C-alpha positions in Angstrom: 171.3 -119.9 -89.2 169.7 -116.8 -87.5 172.5 -116.8 -84.9 175.1 -117.1 -87.6 173.7 -114.1 -89.5 173.3 -112.1 -86.3 177.0 -112.7 -85.5 178.0 -111.8 -89.1 176.0 -108.6 -89.6 175.3 -107.6 -86.0 171.9 -107.1 -84.3 169.9 -104.2 -85.7 168.3 -103.5 -82.3 171.7 -103.3 -80.6 172.9 -100.9 -83.4 170.0 -98.6 -82.8 170.5 -98.6 -79.0 174.2 -97.8 -79.5 173.3 -95.0 -81.9 170.7 -93.5 -79.5 173.1 -93.8 -76.5 175.1 -90.9 -78.1 172.0 -88.7 -77.7 171.6 -90.0 -74.1 175.1 -89.0 -73.2 174.5 -85.6 -74.7 171.3 -85.2 -72.6 173.3 -86.1 -69.5 175.8 -83.3 -70.2 173.0 -80.7 -69.7 171.8 -82.2 -66.3 174.0 -80.2 -64.0 173.2 -76.9 -65.7 169.5 -77.6 -65.6 169.7 -78.5 -61.9 171.1 -75.0 -61.1 168.2 -73.1 -62.9 165.4 -71.5 -60.9 161.9 -72.7 -61.6 161.2 -69.6 -63.6 164.3 -70.0 -65.7 163.6 -73.7 -66.3 160.1 -73.0 -67.5 161.3 -70.2 -69.7 163.3 -72.8 -71.7 160.0 -73.5 -73.6 159.8 -70.1 -75.0 163.6 -70.2 -75.9 163.1 -73.5 -77.7 160.2 -72.2 -79.7 162.2 -69.1 -80.8 165.1 -71.4 -81.9 162.7 -73.5 -84.0 161.3 -70.3 -85.6 164.9 -69.4 -86.6 165.4 -72.7 -88.4 166.7 -75.2 -85.8 165.1 -78.6 -86.0 163.5 -80.8 -83.2 166.5 -83.1 -83.5 168.8 -80.1 -82.9 167.2 -79.2 -79.6 166.4 -82.8 -78.5 169.2 -83.3 -75.9 168.6 -80.0 -74.1 164.8 -80.3 -74.3 165.0 -83.9 -72.8 167.2 -82.5 -70.0 164.6 -79.8 -69.3 161.8 -82.4 -69.1 163.9 -84.7 -66.8 164.6 -81.8 -64.4 161.0 -80.6 -64.5 159.8 -84.1 -63.7 162.3 -84.4 -60.8 161.0 -81.2 -59.3 157.3 -81.6 -59.9 156.8 -85.4 -59.7 159.8 -86.5 -57.7 160.7 -88.8 -60.7 163.9 -88.6 -62.6 164.1 -90.3 -66.0 166.5 -93.2 -66.2 168.9 -93.4 -69.1 166.8 -96.3 -70.6 163.8 -94.1 -70.4 165.6 -91.5 -72.4 166.2 -94.2 -75.0 162.4 -94.8 -75.1 161.8 -91.1 -75.6 164.2 -90.9 -78.5 162.5 -94.0 -80.1 159.1 -92.3 -79.8 160.3 -89.0 -81.3 161.8 -90.8 -84.3 158.4 -92.4 -85.1 159.0 -95.9 -83.9 157.6 -98.3 -81.3 159.4 -98.5 -77.9 159.0 -102.0 -76.5 159.6 -101.7 -72.8 158.8 -104.2 -70.1 156.0 -103.7 -67.7 157.0 -101.5 -64.8 159.7 -99.6 -66.8 157.8 -96.3 -66.6 156.3 -95.9 -70.1 154.0 -93.2 -68.9 157.0 -91.1 -67.9 158.8 -92.0 -71.1 156.0 -90.4 -73.1 156.7 -87.0 -71.6 160.0 -86.6 -73.4 158.8 -87.0 -77.0 155.4 -85.3 -76.1 157.1 -82.1 -74.8 159.6 -82.0 -77.7 157.0 -82.3 -80.4 154.5 -80.0 -78.7 157.0 -77.2 -79.1 156.0 -76.9 -82.8 152.5 -75.7 -81.7 150.9 -78.2 -84.1 149.5 -80.5 -81.4 150.4 -83.9 -79.9 147.8 -86.6 -79.3 148.6 -89.1 -76.5 146.3 -92.0 -77.1 145.3 -94.5 -74.3 143.0 -97.5 -74.1 140.4 -96.1 -71.8 139.0 -92.9 -70.2 140.5 -93.7 -66.8 144.1 -93.8 -68.1 143.6 -90.7 -70.3 142.3 -88.7 -67.3 145.0 -90.1 -64.9 147.9 -89.4 -67.3 146.7 -86.0 -68.4 146.5 -84.9 -64.7 149.6 -86.7 -63.6 152.0 -85.9 -66.4 150.1 -82.7 -67.1 151.9 -81.2 -64.0 155.2 -81.4 -65.9 153.8 -79.8 -69.1 152.0 -77.0 -67.2 155.1 -76.3 -65.2 157.0 -75.8 -68.5 154.2 -73.5 -69.8 152.4 -75.9 -72.2 148.6 -76.4 -72.3 147.0 -79.8 -71.8 143.6 -81.0 -73.0 141.6 -84.1 -72.3 139.1 -85.8 -74.6 136.7 -88.2 -72.8 133.2 -89.3 -73.5 130.4 -86.7 -72.8 132.4 -83.5 -73.4 130.4 -80.7 -74.9 131.5 -79.0 -78.1 133.2 -76.0 -76.6 135.3 -78.1 -74.2 136.1 -80.6 -76.9 137.4 -78.0 -79.3 139.4 -76.3 -76.6 141.0 -79.6 -75.7 142.1 -80.3 -79.3 143.6 -76.8 -79.5 145.9 -77.4 -76.5 149.6 -78.2 -77.1 149.0 -81.7 -75.8 145.8 -83.7 -75.9 145.1 -86.9 -74.1 142.2 -89.2 -75.1 141.2 -92.7 -76.2 141.5 -94.1 -79.7 137.7 -94.3 -80.0 137.2 -90.6 -79.1 139.9 -89.4 -81.5 138.5 -91.6 -84.3 134.8 -90.6 -83.8 135.7 -86.9 -83.6 137.5 -87.3 -87.0 134.3 -88.8 -88.5 132.1 -86.2 -86.9 134.3 -83.4 -88.2 133.6 -84.7 -91.7 129.9 -84.4 -91.2 129.6 -80.8 -90.2 128.1 -78.0 -92.2 130.4 -75.2 -91.1 134.2 -75.2 -90.7 133.9 -73.7 -87.2 131.9 -76.8 -86.1 135.0 -78.9 -86.5 137.0 -79.7 -83.4 140.2 -81.4 -84.5 143.2 -79.7 -86.1 145.2 -81.4 -88.9 146.6 -84.7 -87.5 150.2 -84.0 -86.6 151.8 -86.5 -84.2 150.4 -89.3 -82.1 152.0 -91.4 -79.3 149.9 -94.5 -78.9 150.1 -96.1 -75.4 149.5 -99.9 -75.4 150.1 -99.7 -79.1 149.6 -103.4 -79.8 146.2 -103.3 -78.2 145.0 -100.3 -80.2 146.7 -100.8 -83.6 146.3 -104.6 -83.8 143.7 -106.0 -81.4 141.1 -103.3 -81.7 142.0 -102.5 -85.4 139.8 -105.3 -86.6 136.5 -103.5 -85.7 135.9 -100.3 -87.6 134.5 -97.2 -86.0 131.0 -96.5 -87.4 128.7 -93.6 -86.9 125.2 -94.7 -87.9 121.7 -93.4 -88.0 118.4 -95.2 -87.6 117.4 -97.5 -90.4 113.9 -98.2 -91.6 113.7 -102.1 -91.6 111.4 -103.9 -89.2 113.1 -106.1 -86.5 110.4 -108.8 -86.5 112.4 -111.2 -88.7 115.1 -111.4 -86.0 112.5 -112.5 -83.4 111.1 -115.1 -85.8 114.5 -116.6 -86.5 115.4 -116.5 -82.8 112.4 -118.8 -82.1 113.4 -121.2 -84.9 117.2 -121.7 -84.4 116.9 -123.3 -80.8 115.0 -126.2 -82.5 118.1 -127.0 -84.7 120.8 -129.3 -83.4 124.5 -128.8 -83.9 126.1 -131.5 -86.0 122.8 -132.6 -87.4 121.2 -129.4 -88.7 124.3 -127.1 -88.8 128.1 -127.4 -88.5 130.4 -125.1 -86.6 134.0 -124.5 -87.7 135.7 -122.8 -84.7 139.0 -122.4 -86.6 137.5 -120.2 -89.3 134.7 -118.9 -87.0 132.0 -120.0 -89.4 128.6 -121.7 -89.1 126.9 -123.5 -92.0 123.5 -125.2 -92.2 123.1 -128.7 -93.4 120.5 -129.9 -95.9 118.6 -131.3 -93.0 118.8 -127.9 -91.2 117.6 -126.0 -94.3 114.7 -128.3 -94.7 113.7 -127.9 -91.1 114.0 -124.1 -91.3 111.9 -124.0 -94.5 109.2 -126.0 -92.8 109.2 -123.8 -89.7 109.2 -120.6 -91.7 106.4 -121.9 -94.1 108.4 -121.3 -97.3 109.4 -123.7 -100.1 112.9 -122.4 -100.9 115.0 -120.5 -98.4 117.6 -119.6 -101.0 115.1 -118.3 -103.6 115.9 -114.8 -104.8 112.7 -113.5 -103.1 114.0 -114.9 -99.7 117.5 -113.5 -99.9 117.1 -111.3 -96.8 115.6 -114.1 -94.8 118.4 -116.5 -95.8 121.0 -113.9 -94.7 119.3 -113.4 -91.4 119.0 -117.2 -90.9 122.8 -117.6 -91.3 123.4 -114.8 -88.8 120.9 -116.3 -86.3 122.8 -119.6 -86.6 126.1 -117.8 -86.0 124.6 -116.1 -82.9 123.5 -119.5 -81.6 126.5 -121.6 -82.6 129.5 -119.3 -82.2 128.7 -116.2 -80.1 128.8 -117.2 -76.4 127.4 -115.0 -73.6 130.0 -113.9 -71.0 132.8 -114.7 -73.5 132.1 -112.7 -76.6 129.5 -110.4 -75.1 127.6 -109.6 -71.9 124.1 -108.5 -71.3 124.2 -105.4 -69.2 121.2 -103.1 -68.4 119.2 -104.8 -71.1 121.8 -104.3 -73.8 124.2 -106.7 -75.5 127.7 -105.3 -75.1 130.7 -106.7 -76.9 133.6 -108.0 -74.8 137.1 -107.4 -76.2 138.6 -110.8 -76.5 142.1 -109.6 -75.7 141.5 -107.2 -72.8 138.2 -108.4 -71.4 137.0 -104.8 -71.5 133.4 -103.9 -72.5 133.3 -102.1 -75.8 130.4 -99.7 -75.2 129.0 -98.2 -78.4 130.5 -100.9 -80.7 128.1 -103.3 -82.4 128.6 -106.4 -84.6 127.7 -105.6 -88.2 125.6 -107.1 -90.8 122.7 -108.0 -88.5 124.7 -110.2 -86.1 124.2 -107.9 -83.2 120.5 -107.9 -83.7 120.5 -111.7 -83.9 122.2 -111.9 -80.6 119.8 -109.4 -79.1 116.8 -111.5 -80.3 118.5 -114.7 -78.9 119.0 -113.1 -75.5 115.4 -111.7 -75.4 116.5 -108.0 -75.1 115.2 -105.1 -77.2 116.3 -105.6 -80.8 117.7 -102.3 -82.1 116.8 -101.4 -85.7 119.5 -102.0 -88.3 121.2 -98.7 -88.7 122.4 -96.9 -91.8 126.1 -96.2 -91.9 126.7 -92.4 -92.0 130.5 -92.6 -91.7 133.1 -95.3 -90.9 136.9 -95.7 -90.7 139.2 -98.4 -89.4 141.9 -97.6 -86.9 144.5 -98.6 -89.4 143.5 -95.9 -91.8 142.8 -93.3 -89.1 146.2 -93.6 -87.5 148.0 -93.8 -90.8 146.8 -90.2 -91.5 149.0 -88.7 -88.8 152.1 -86.9 -90.1 154.1 -88.9 -87.5 153.1 -91.9 -85.5 154.8 -93.7 -82.6 153.8 -96.1 -79.8 154.9 -97.9 -76.7 154.0 -101.3 -75.1 155.5 -104.1 -73.2 155.0 -106.6 -76.1 155.3 -105.7 -79.7 158.2 -107.7 -81.1 156.1 -110.8 -82.0 153.9 -108.5 -84.2 156.9 -106.5 -85.7 156.1 -107.7 -89.3 152.6 -106.4 -89.1 153.6 -103.0 -87.6 156.1 -102.5 -90.4 153.8 -103.7 -93.2 150.7 -101.8 -92.1 152.0 -98.7 -90.3 155.7 -98.5 -91.4 156.7 -98.6 -87.7 159.9 -100.4 -86.5 160.0 -102.0 -83.1 162.9 -101.1 -80.9 163.4 -103.2 -77.7 164.6 -101.0 -74.9 166.9 -102.5 -72.2 165.4 -102.8 -68.7 166.7 -100.4 -66.0 167.4 -103.5 -63.8 167.8 -107.0 -64.9 164.7 -109.1 -65.0 164.7 -111.9 -62.4 161.3 -113.4 -63.0 161.2 -117.3 -63.3 159.0 -118.6 -66.1 158.1 -122.2 -65.3 157.4 -124.7 -68.1 153.7 -125.2 -69.0 151.8 -128.1 -67.5 149.2 -130.0 -69.4 146.3 -132.1 -68.1 143.8 -134.3 -69.9 140.7 -132.4 -68.9 139.6 -128.9 -68.0 138.4 -130.1 -64.6 141.8 -131.6 -63.7 143.5 -128.3 -64.8 141.3 -126.2 -62.6 141.8 -128.4 -59.6 145.5 -128.0 -60.1 145.2 -124.3 -60.4 143.2 -124.0 -57.2 145.7 -126.2 -55.3 148.6 -124.0 -56.5 146.7 -120.9 -55.4 145.9 -122.3 -52.0 149.5 -123.4 -51.4 151.0 -120.0 -52.3 148.3 -118.1 -50.5 149.0 -120.0 -47.3 152.5 -118.7 -47.2 151.3 -115.1 -48.0 152.6 -114.9 -51.6 150.3 -112.8 -53.8 148.9 -114.5 -56.9 147.5 -113.0 -60.1 145.4 -115.5 -62.1 144.8 -114.7 -65.8 141.7 -116.1 -67.5 140.5 -115.9 -71.1 136.8 -115.3 -70.3 134.3 -114.1 -67.7 132.9 -117.6 -67.4 136.4 -118.9 -66.5 136.8 -116.1 -63.9 133.6 -116.9 -62.2 134.1 -120.7 -62.2 137.5 -120.3 -60.6 136.0 -117.8 -58.1 133.4 -120.4 -57.1 136.1 -123.0 -56.5 138.2 -120.7 -54.4 135.1 -119.7 -52.3 134.7 -123.4 -51.4 138.3 -123.4 -50.2 137.7 -120.2 -48.2 140.4 -118.3 -50.1 139.6 -114.5 -50.1 140.1 -113.0 -53.6 139.1 -110.3 -56.0 137.5 -110.9 -59.4 138.4 -108.5 -62.2 136.7 -109.0 -65.5 134.5 -107.0 -68.0 131.6 -107.0 -65.6 133.6 -104.9 -63.1 135.3 -102.7 -65.6 134.9 -99.6 -63.4 137.0 -101.1 -60.6 139.7 -102.3 -62.9 142.6 -100.1 -61.9 141.9 -100.1 -58.2 141.8 -103.9 -58.0 144.9 -104.6 -60.1 147.0 -102.0 -58.2 146.5 -104.1 -55.0 147.4 -107.4 -56.6 151.0 -107.3 -55.2 150.0 -107.0 -51.5 150.8 -109.9 -49.1 148.3 -112.8 -49.5 146.3 -111.1 -52.3 144.6 -113.4 -54.8 143.3 -111.6 -57.9 141.5 -113.3 -60.8 141.5 -111.2 -64.0 140.8 -111.6 -67.7 144.3 -111.6 -69.2 144.7 -108.0 -70.1 142.3 -106.3 -67.6 143.8 -103.4 -65.7 146.4 -102.8 -68.3 148.4 -99.6 -67.8 148.3 -99.9 -64.0 151.4 -100.7 -62.0 151.4 -103.6 -59.6 153.7 -102.6 -56.7 154.9 -105.3 -54.3 153.8 -105.0 -50.7 156.1 -105.3 -47.7 157.8 -108.6 -47.3 156.5 -110.0 -50.6 159.9 -110.0 -52.3 161.2 -112.4 -49.7 158.2 -114.8 -50.5 159.2 -114.9 -54.2 157.3 -111.8 -55.4 154.1 -111.8 -57.4 153.2 -115.2 -58.9 151.3 -115.3 -62.2 149.1 -118.2 -63.2 147.8 -118.5 -66.7 144.7 -120.8 -67.0 144.9 -121.2 -70.8 147.3 -120.2 -73.6 146.0 -117.4 -75.8 146.3 -117.8 -79.6 148.7 -114.9 -79.5 152.0 -115.2 -77.7 151.9 -111.5 -77.1 148.9 -111.7 -74.8 150.6 -114.5 -72.8 153.7 -112.4 -72.5 151.7 -109.4 -71.3 150.2 -111.6 -68.5 153.7 -112.8 -67.6 155.0 -109.2 -67.6 152.8 -108.3 -64.7 155.5 -109.9 -62.4 159.1 -109.0 -62.1 158.9 -105.2 -62.6 162.0 -103.1 -62.0 164.1 -106.1 -61.0 161.5 -107.5 -58.5 161.4 -111.2 -58.0 158.4 -113.0 -59.5 157.3 -116.2 -61.3 154.8 -117.4 -63.9 153.2 -120.7 -64.6 150.7 -121.8 -67.3 148.2 -124.6 -66.7 146.7 -126.1 -69.8 144.4 -129.0 -70.8 143.7 -130.9 -74.0 140.2 -129.4 -73.9 141.5 -125.8 -74.2 140.5 -124.1 -77.4 144.1 -123.7 -78.7 145.0 -127.3 -77.8 141.8 -128.7 -79.1 141.9 -126.8 -82.4 145.6 -126.6 -83.2 147.8 -129.1 -81.4 146.6 -131.7 -79.0 146.6 -134.9 -81.1 150.2 -135.8 -80.6 150.2 -134.9 -76.9 147.0 -136.8 -76.3 148.5 -139.9 -77.9 151.6 -139.7 -75.7 149.4 -139.3 -72.6 147.3 -142.3 -73.5 150.4 -144.5 -74.3 151.9 -143.6 -70.9 148.6 -144.5 -69.3 148.5 -141.2 -67.5 145.7 -140.4 -65.0 143.4 -137.4 -65.4 145.0 -135.4 -62.7 148.6 -136.3 -63.7 150.2 -133.6 -65.8 152.9 -133.5 -68.5 155.5 -130.8 -67.7 158.4 -130.3 -70.2 160.0 -127.4 -72.0 159.4 -129.4 -75.3 155.7 -129.1 -74.8 156.0 -125.3 -74.2 157.9 -125.0 -77.4 155.4 -127.0 -79.5 152.6 -124.8 -78.1 154.4 -121.7 -79.1 154.8 -123.1 -82.6 151.1 -123.6 -82.8 150.6 -120.0 -81.6 153.0 -118.7 -84.4 150.8 -120.5 -87.0 147.7 -118.9 -85.6 149.3 -115.5 -85.4 150.4 -115.8 -89.0 146.8 -116.7 -90.1 145.3 -113.8 -88.1 147.8 -111.4 -89.6 146.8 -112.6 -93.1 143.1 -112.1 -92.2 143.7 -108.6 -90.9 145.8 -107.8 -94.0 143.0 -109.1 -96.2 140.4 -106.9 -94.5 142.7 -103.9 -94.8 143.3 -104.5 -98.5 139.5 -104.1 -99.1 139.3 -101.2 -96.7 142.1 -99.4 -98.5 139.9 -99.2 -101.6 137.2 -97.6 -99.5 139.7 -95.4 -97.8 140.9 -93.9 -101.1 137.3 -93.0 -101.9 136.8 -91.6 -98.4 139.9 -89.3 -98.8 138.5 -87.9 -102.0 135.0 -87.2 -100.6 136.4 -85.8 -97.3 138.9 -83.7 -99.2 136.1 -82.2 -101.3 134.0 -81.6 -98.2 136.9 -79.7 -96.6 137.3 -77.6 -99.7 133.6 -76.7 -99.6 133.8 -75.9 -95.8 136.9 -73.7 -96.1 136.4 -72.3 -99.7 135.1 -68.8 -100.0 133.3 -69.2 -103.3 131.9 -72.4 -104.8 130.3 -70.7 -107.8 133.2 -71.5 -110.1 133.1 -75.2 -109.1 129.3 -75.4 -109.8 129.7 -73.9 -113.2 132.3 -76.6 -114.0 129.6 -79.1 -113.0 127.0 -77.3 -115.2 129.3 -77.4 -118.2 130.0 -81.1 -117.7 126.3 -81.8 -117.5 125.6 -79.8 -120.7 128.4 -81.8 -122.4 126.8 -85.0 -121.3 123.4 -83.9 -122.6 125.0 -83.0 -126.0 126.6 -86.5 -126.1 123.3 -88.2 -125.4 121.0 -86.2 -127.6 123.1 -84.3 -130.2 126.2 -86.5 -130.6 128.8 -84.9 -133.0 128.7 -88.1 -135.1 125.1 -87.5 -136.0 123.6 -85.2 -138.6 121.6 -82.3 -137.1 118.4 -83.7 -138.5 119.0 -86.8 -136.4 119.4 -84.9 -133.1 116.8 -85.6 -130.4 116.3 -81.9 -129.6 113.0 -82.6 -127.6 114.9 -85.1 -125.4 117.7 -82.5 -124.9 115.1 -79.9 -123.9 113.5 -82.3 -121.3 117.0 -83.2 -120.0 118.0 -79.5 -119.5 114.6 -78.7 -117.9 115.1 -81.5 -115.5 118.4 -80.0 -114.4 118.7 -76.3 -114.9 116.5 -74.7 -117.6 113.2 -72.9 -116.7 110.3 -74.7 -118.2 109.2 -73.5 -121.6 112.3 -71.3 -122.3 114.0 -73.8 -124.6 112.2 -74.7 -127.9 113.1 -78.0 -129.6 112.4 -76.6 -133.1 114.6 -73.6 -132.5 117.5 -75.6 -131.2 117.4 -77.8 -134.3 118.3 -74.8 -136.5 121.6 -74.1 -134.6 125.0 -75.5 -135.2 126.4 -77.8 -132.6 128.7 -75.1 -131.2 125.8 -72.6 -131.2 123.6 -75.1 -129.5 126.1 -75.7 -126.7 126.6 -71.9 -126.3 122.8 -71.4 -126.1 122.4 -74.0 -123.3 125.3 -72.5 -121.3 123.7 -69.0 -121.8 120.3 -70.2 -120.5 122.0 -71.9 -117.5 124.1 -68.8 -116.7 121.2 -66.3 -117.1 119.0 -68.5 -114.9 121.7 -68.8 -112.2 122.4 -65.1 -112.2 118.6 -64.3 -111.9 118.5 -66.5 -108.8 121.5 -64.8 -107.4 120.0 -61.4 -108.0 116.8 -62.6 -106.2 118.5 -64.1 -103.1 121.6 -61.8 -102.9 125.2 -62.9 -103.4 125.9 -63.7 -99.8 122.9 -66.0 -99.4 123.6 -67.6 -102.8 127.2 -68.5 -101.7 125.9 -69.9 -98.4 123.2 -71.9 -100.2 125.8 -73.3 -102.6 127.8 -74.6 -99.7 124.9 -76.1 -97.8 123.4 -77.8 -100.9 126.8 -79.2 -101.9 127.4 -80.6 -98.4 123.9 -82.1 -98.0 124.1 -83.8 -101.4 127.6 -85.1 -100.9 126.6 -86.6 -97.5 123.4 -88.1 -98.7 124.9 -89.8 -101.7 128.0 -90.9 -99.8 125.8 -92.7 -97.2 124.0 -94.5 -100.0 127.4 -95.4 -101.5 128.6 -96.9 -98.2 125.6 -99.2 -98.2 126.2 -100.2 -101.8 129.9 -100.9 -101.1 129.0 -103.1 -98.2 126.7 -105.1 -100.4 129.3 -105.4 -103.1 131.9 -106.6 -100.6 129.5 -109.1 -99.1 128.9 -110.9 -102.4 132.2 -110.4 -104.1 133.8 -113.6 -102.6 131.5 -115.7 -104.9 133.6 -114.5 -107.8 136.4 -116.9 -106.7 134.2 -119.8 -108.0 134.6 -118.4 -111.5 138.4 -118.4 -111.1 138.5 -114.7 -110.6 140.3 -112.8 -107.9 137.6 -111.2 -105.6 139.9 -108.4 -104.6 140.7 -107.4 -108.2 137.0 -107.7 -109.1 136.2 -105.5 -106.0 138.7 -102.8 -107.0 137.3 -102.7 -110.6 133.7 -102.5 -109.6 134.4 -100.1 -106.7 136.1 -97.7 -109.2 133.2 -97.8 -111.5 130.7 -97.2 -108.7 132.8 -94.3 -107.4 132.8 -92.7 -110.9 129.0 -93.1 -111.0 128.8 -91.6 -107.5 130.8 -88.4 -108.6 128.5 -88.0 -111.6 125.3 -88.4 -109.5 126.6 -86.0 -106.9 127.4 -83.3 -109.5 124.0 -83.7 -111.2 122.1 -83.6 -107.8 124.0 -80.5 -106.7 123.1 -78.6 -109.9 119.5 -79.8 -109.7 119.1 -78.6 -106.1 120.8 -75.2 -106.8 118.2 -74.5 -109.5 115.3 -75.8 -107.6 115.5 -74.8 -103.9 114.3 -71.5 -102.4 115.6 -69.8 -99.3 113.1 -69.2 -96.6 113.3 -67.9 -93.0 114.0 -70.9 -90.7 111.4 -71.6 -88.1 112.9 -71.7 -84.6 111.7 -75.3 -83.8 113.1 -76.6 -87.1 116.6 -75.2 -86.3 116.4 -76.8 -82.8 115.3 -80.1 -84.4 118.1 -80.1 -86.9 120.8 -79.7 -84.3 119.3 -82.1 -81.8 119.1 -84.9 -84.4 122.8 -85.3 -84.4 123.0 -86.4 -80.8 123.9 -84.9 -77.4 127.3 -83.6 -78.2 126.4 -81.9 -81.5 123.3 -80.4 -79.9 125.6 -78.2 -77.8 127.5 -76.8 -80.8 127.0 -73.1 -81.7 123.9 -72.7 -83.9 125.3 -71.1 -87.0 122.6 -69.3 -89.1 122.4 -71.3 -92.3 119.8 -70.8 -95.0 117.0 -73.3 -95.0 116.0 -74.5 -98.5 112.4 -75.1 -99.6 112.3 -77.9 -102.2 110.3 -77.7 -105.4 111.3 -81.0 -107.0 112.9 -83.2 -104.3 112.8 -87.0 -104.5 111.0 -88.7 -101.6 114.1 -90.7 -100.7 116.5 -87.7 -101.0 118.0 -86.1 -97.9 115.7 -83.4 -96.7 117.2 -80.0 -97.4 115.9 -78.5 -94.2 119.1 -79.9 -92.4 117.4 -82.5 -90.2 119.5 -85.3 -91.6 116.3 -87.4 -92.4 114.9 -88.5 -95.7 112.5 -86.0 -97.3 109.5 -88.4 -97.0 110.2 -88.7 -93.3 110.6 -85.0 -92.7 109.2 -82.0 -94.5 107.6 -84.2 -97.1 105.8 -86.4 -94.6 102.5 -84.6 -95.0 102.6 -84.4 -98.8 
């Protein structure tokens, strides 16, 4: 049916390629003219393009000539001339789509075309890579072209100080990692002064390895957190108890859904060991939650697969790339449970200060594009979540890689023996072999087997992250044997050594099928670059996770009926197809899970946009006095509704309650008299309250001076917004954690979440406004002690400590709640800071 429709309507991808080829032909018409220009004349084209844009031409208008300029500059500076298919990739990126280009097709060079063109606007282009190494490499390598053409290039990597970071963001082109860009966005929405922000408005991003960043890593949100106050002892207690529980008897593990559940027997044992009568009593709700997390740490989270212990810390391993995810932690107490299980220091549970998912961060860019070797299998997700189409770009030379049918063995042991024999055989004739594994444990097991066979080899996994690029670059040399977690070293070309092509090129061995076809295709794509010969072969067993969980029953039955021995494999294209069908099912399920997570996060994101938008208004606004008086009027109206409702007779008003309400917020004590207010009409009463509020405000402004008052308004507003937003984040986490139970009452948890989240947000806005007004009428401005200023800046961490110390007023609280954010600027609660001695 699909082929029939394709023949009837034509292939959309082919239509796009044909359309873009018209651009390519136009670019080619400029080549001879560009070739004749001097270096000075060629670089002067940048200024010419900018002037043309100012006069009304569009980027599309100047695209052909601009691409021709980049191609000529690259030829002169790098010795690399863009192929026509690379021009197609550049057009795809400029038009805000994903360019799917095979490994070795020169995606890094492709990026220069759209990057240069869009940088001409002066609004900034972000080139996003998966790690600091690639960001640094590409900014230096491709940066030669940009600098030759008169553009500035910045680099954002971990450890930059404030001045360098801000300068990098104000360059025409900025290279960096997804984590750094995301964290800087969050930090920018925590500053007190606009000049402390580093990023400009998000204009255009090109995401390299777009599937890795926008899909694989998008499941874990970026979180900036501060120290919490809860003890970690409970984690140690539960870590001593869970080893005494047996899987199958005391708890069950469902690997498909990645859940662990205690049995009645397990609950009874836990209650006895903990010395309590009911684990699920309301008083033990925290203990029961930590118990479930401790079980998950024991039953599901495996060392050297899901995480490693490095330098006394538990570090998450990205399941797709094998890379260590420094600075990322499992949420909801799971990370602490793993730390207790491994016997390393248990870090205190932190309070979330700010968070965002990659989905919602990258959707804020005015224009977004990406490139990768494998995106077509996830096209539906890219289109649904990011509104990005995937365009498959033809290869410069025809692919000549041979993909052999999968072979399946009964046991893991038999599979690994076959893998080692295949490696030994190919190594003996000098053919390089790259072996892809799905975990560190697999890599090291295979390494041990090869050592016994005296086969020299390199191991590349998350434990040797620093050597990633160097090792993978040598994988195509004669006789090289490289063991790597499937996606390690991504972004680094494997160039074949001398004579390797005659031996069949690089041979890829997969030791297990991943649940995503895309990851398998990425591994295969390591071989056969730019028309090179190459081959790939996957070795599987019925004990592999994918086979065990999703598709081994029928195959196992066939093997048993045929009476096949352990070391005898099945090898047939039908088996390969059935495995791919199982992968499609898992991919669909994973997409649904990510979409479900995003639906919840979208609710949070709408609220985040409102809060961050208000914050930016405060930062950039000259005068907040008018906004504050709107809040005062709103609070007076609320007080009138509570104590002098228009439906009541004046003799029924609670004027004493109204006086106390106003004194709590804005009125000087003793100025309002209940008996006098009772003699006024409702309109007169409202006018009197507003007059008292205004007079009191003006008196404070006269005392402090207008400039100080305006500054204090900003500082107080930002401090209150930040404090209450943090509390709201915690409340929303708790709401989301318990909302799934609503499904037992035949109610849609997502709809319930949206309703309650809306109500909570309205309450948040009311609370923020009330707190701001209270602070404005209560705080005093005092001269800041030098050590307090230093403390306030240092509390935000190493990078922020290097920011310029803007002189902000320090406020002295008269009536501050002990759990309120301390107004001194330290970022701590009042009771832990200036109120500690009171």
